N, C-alpha and C positions, 0 to 999 in steps of 0.2 A: 804628646810629649811626656817623657817620664819625669816624675817628680824628683827623681834622684839625679837627673842630668843637670849639669851646670851650663847655662847658656852664656853668650857674650852680650846679647842685646835684647832687652825688653823695652818696648815703647808703649807708654800709657797715654792713649789719646789718638784720635784719628782725624784731626783737622789738617789744614795745610802744613802745619809744623810737623805733626806726627808722620804723615805720609811722605813728606820731603825727607825727613830723617830716615825713614825706611828705605827710600830709593837709594840714598847715598850709603847707608849701612849695608844694604844687600849687595850693592856693587862692590863693596869692600870685603865681601865674604864674611860678614859678621852674623849672618843668618838671623835677622831680626824677626821678632814676633810682635805684632801690633795688637793691643787690646783696645777695641773701639770705644768702650764705655757705653753709657746709656744714650748718647746722642751720636751715633756713627756719622762721621763726616763733619761734625761740629756745627758752628753757627751758619756756615754757608749753605747748609742743606735747607735753611729756611729763607734763603735769599733768592728771589726770582731772577733778576738780571744782574750779572756781573760784567761790567764794561771796562774795568780798569785792571784786569789781570793780563799780563803780557802774553802774547801768542794767540789771542782770540780777537782778531780785527773786527768781527761782527758781534762781539760779546758772547756770553755763555750763561746758561742758567746755573745757579749754585749747585744743585744736586748733580748735574752732569759734570761740572768741574771736579767735584769730589770723587765721583765714580771714575773719572779719567785718572786722577792721582792714585786711587786705589789699584786700578788695573796696572798702572805703570810700576807701582811697588811690587805687585804680585808677579809681574813679568820677570823680575830679577830674583824671585824666590822668597819674597816676604810672606810670612804666614799671618793671616788676619783672623783674629778670633773676636766674635761678637759677644764677649763677656766684659764685665766691668770689674775693676779691682776694688776689693773691700778692705784690705789691710796690707801694709808694707812694713818690713823690718829692715832698715837700711844700716849697713855696716859702717863703722867708723874707721876701718883699716884700709889702707891701700891694697888693692887686690882682694879685698874681702868679698864675701858672698852676701848679696842682698836677697831677701826672701819676699816674694810677691804672692799674695793670696787672692784668688779670683772668686767670683760669686758662685761658681759651680763646685767649690770645695777644693779645687786643685791648688797645689803649691808649686811655684816655679822659683828656681834658684838661678841667679844670674850675677855676672861680674859687672855688667853695665846696665844702667837704667836711663832712659830718656823720658822726661816728664813733659807731656804736651797736652795737658788736660784743659787748657784754655781758661776762659773767664765767662761767666754768665752775665748777660745784660740785665740790669734791674729795670723791670717794667712797672707800669702803674697798677697792674693787676685787674684791669677791666676786661670783661668778656668781649666788648666791641673792639678793644685795642688788639687783642689776640686774633680776633677774626680777620682784621684788616692788616695784619702784619704782611709786608710785601706788596700791599695794595694801597699804599699811601702812608702807612705807619712804618717808620724806620728808626734805627738807632745809630746811624752812621751817615753824617752829612757828606763826608769825603767820598763814601761809596755811592750814595744815591742822590746827592744834591743835584746832579746834572739833569735828572729826570723832571725837576721842578723849575727849570729855567723859565723866568718870566711869570711865575705863578705866586700865589699867596700861600705862605706856610706858617707853621708855629713850631717853636722849640719849647720843650718843657724842662725846666731846671734852673738853678740859680748859682751853680758853681762855675769854675773855670772852663770845664768841658762844655757846658751849655753856652757860655758866652763865646767861646771859640767857634762852636758850631754856628751860632747866630751870625757872627762876623763873616764867616766863610759863606754862608747862605745869602747874606745881604748883597754879596757881589753878583749873584746870579738870579735871585728871586725879586719879584716886584715888591712884596711886602713880607716882613718877618715880624711875627709876634713872639715875645718871650713871656711865657707864663711861669711866674715864680710863686711857689707855694707860700713862702714867708713874706715878710714886709721889707726885707733887705736882701741884697745879693750876698752869697757866700764867696763869690769869685774875687780875685785880686783887684786892687785899685787900678792897676795897669790895664787889665782887661776891661774894666768898667769905663776907663777913659777912652779906650779904642772904640768901644760900643757907642759911647755918648755922641760921637760926631756923625753917626750914620743916620741919615734922614729917613730911610725906609724901615727903620726898626722901631717897634713900639713895645715898651716894657709894661707888663701888667702884673703888679704885685698883688699878693693875697688871692691869687686865682688857682683853682684846682680843677683839673679835667674830670668831669663826671661821666661823660660818654663821648665816644667817637662816632660821628654820624656818617651814614652811608651804607648802602647795601653791598655793593661790589667793590667800590673804591671810596676813599675818604672824601667826604663832601663838606665836612665841618666838624666842630666840636661843641659840646655843651659844657660850660664851665660854671662853677660856683664862685662867688665873690664873698669873702668873709671879712669881718671886723672883730676886733677884741672889745667886748663889752663886759664890764664887771669882772675882768680877769678870765673870761671865757671866750672861746672862738665861736662866733655866731654867723651863720650864713645870712647875708643881707640881700643877695640878688643872684639870679641865674642868667647867664648870657649865652647866646649862640654866636660863634665866630665862624665865618665862612672861609675855609681853607681847603687846599688840595693835598697838602702834605703835613704830617705830624712827626716831628723828630723828638725822640725820647732821649734825654741826656741827664739822667739822674744817677748815673754811676754804673760800675761793673763790680762783680764779686768774683775774684779769682777762685778757681776750683782747686783749692789747696787743703781742704779739711783733712785729707788722708795723711798729709805730711806735717801737720802741726806737732811741734815737740821734737821733730827729727831734722827738719831743714830750717835754715834761717829765713824768716819771712819779714817783710817790712810791716809798717803799722796798718796797712790796708790788706795784708794777707798775701801779697805777691811774693813769689820766690826770689830771693836775692842771688844774683849770679856775679861772678867775678867780672871786673871791667874788661870789655872786649872779648868775652868768652861766654860760654853757656855753663861753665862749671859752678856747681853749688858747693856748700860747705862739707858735703859728703863725698869721699873719693869714689869715682865711678858713677856718680849721679849727675845728670845734666838736665837743664830745663830750657824749653824752647817755646816760642809763640806767646800768646796772650797771658799765659800763666806767669810770665816774668816781664811782660811788656806793659808799662803803665802809660806809655806815650802814643805809640803809633797805631797799634791794634788793627793792622791791615793784613789781608791774606798774603800779600807778597812779602811783607816783612816777617810774618810768621814762617813762611816757607824758607826764607833766608836763614832764620835762626835754627830751623830744623836741619838744614844743611850743616850749619856750624856745629850743632850738637853731635851729629854723626861723625864729623871730622874730629871733633874733640874727643869723642869716645874711642875712635880708631887709634888716635895718638896715645891715649891713656892705656889702652890694652897692649899696644906695641911696646910700651915701656915696662910692662910687668915681666917678672921672671918667667921663663918658658914653662916652668912646672907649676905656675900659680893656678 
């Protein structure tokens, strides 16, 4: 691609939102170019079994689903580049030209940008946790809870997300432990009340996971129990908890560092979009998927907003003067 050519559609990110946007944009003759970023395919490439994505009655592994979406986008003419974007200069004017800088030194000029950079799950940072991701360690109860029906599991976290995941899992699991690092919940009183009536949920305050146990699948966790003595946090005990699933619910970090100072972000760093659309505060710039979704964070909802972003961009471009 020539650096001097002005394109109509650059898509930053290659998860369900990015590729769905590419499918719709390419069918609308917008000639999209997708920059995959440093994690081509997004979070689903680390998910073994996906059972809740429509159209796959027998389920599908995450990497295969993303490869299918990529091939479908390419079928309609999408160009996929395995680069990541290092700098953006977004125009304030309607019909203005946005400048996108890639890690290979290239500069791309475009009238339209769809941001689908997603969000990164916050993990505990344990080697054993990373080794058993997809083999008992999960960060999505809605996605993976079904696999632990009738089993004992643990949820790590003390905010609303953790409480919501625990309430959901309590419906299908025999026993749910909630490990809270602090000595109080951060979650809302309403969520705490809903949790308090569940007989199969046990809350463990001042617990921190030290190691996830198991060679091939999760078999348990080793946790430290602490108390505050003389103003200092002191470990007073170590415990083994036998479980088959560990759900991490300590938050997400939206991948929006590139856009700080140029796009409106909320207090957690998520891109703010106009109600019922994917439009950002910059003309010709749209956001889709987890980078702007603080609630659902599902592959299917990401794909839906990817579609919306492409349609919003198509409408935006159609309203520009012909010589823009």
